[in-house]
N, C-alpha and C positions, 0 to 999 in steps of 0.2 A: 599585671602580675604574670599573665601568660607569656609574655616575652622573656621573662627570666626563666620559666620553665622551659622553654624552647631553647634558649641559649645553653642551658645546662644539659641538654638532650634528655629531658625527663618526659615520657610519654604519658598521656592521659586521656582520658575518654570524654571527661566533662570538667569544667572549671566552675566551681560554686563559690561565690564570693558572700560572705555573712555579713549582714548589716551590723552596725556597731552596736545596736540594742538588743542583739541576740547571741546565742552561743552557739557554737558547731557542737559541744558536747551532747546536746540533744538529739542530733542528727545521727542517723544509723548507718555508720561508716564501720569498715573493719580496722582501718588504720587512721591515725590522727597524727600530724606533724605540726608543731607549734613551738613557741618559746614562752609562753604566758605560764607563769607559775600556778595559777589556779586551774589550769585546764585538766592535768591528770586526775586530780580527785573528783572532778565533775565528770569526767567521761567514765571513771571506775564507777560511779553512783549509777549513771544513766545507760550504759553499755559496758557492763563488767567483761565482756568477752573480747572486747577490741585493744588493738595494741597501741599504745601511746608513746610517741617519740618527742622527747623534749629537747629542744635545740639548746645546748649549753651556752648561757650567758651568766655574768656575775649578779645580774638582778634576779636571778630565777633559782638560786642555789638552795633555798628553803622550801622548794616545791613539795607538796604531800601527795600521797598516793601511789599507785603502781605504773610505772613508766620505765622506759630505756632512755638515759641521757646519752646523746650524741653531739658530736661537734657542728655538724651541719645536716642538712637535707639529703645529700648525695650519700653520706654514710648511712643515715636511716634506711634510705632506698635500698643500698647494699645489704644492709643486715636484713630488711624484709625478704629481700630475693632469695637469700641464702636458706631462710627458714623452710 
């Protein structure tokens, strides 16, 4: 996945891969980017001050919780930089 970030010109300090049996919602991040419909409510519960960006897909239209829906990661990063 780092190759994709590099091709998109997205800078990062660390790349953390979360095993399939764990959730990143319990990690202490400032920002979360994902397409999983269950992630926003989990993040809101464990880290209510974090910003959650949900990548827009047909299968996650019923996501619950506080989040900002964006068309792609690049749009989410642009929104975060402007804030």
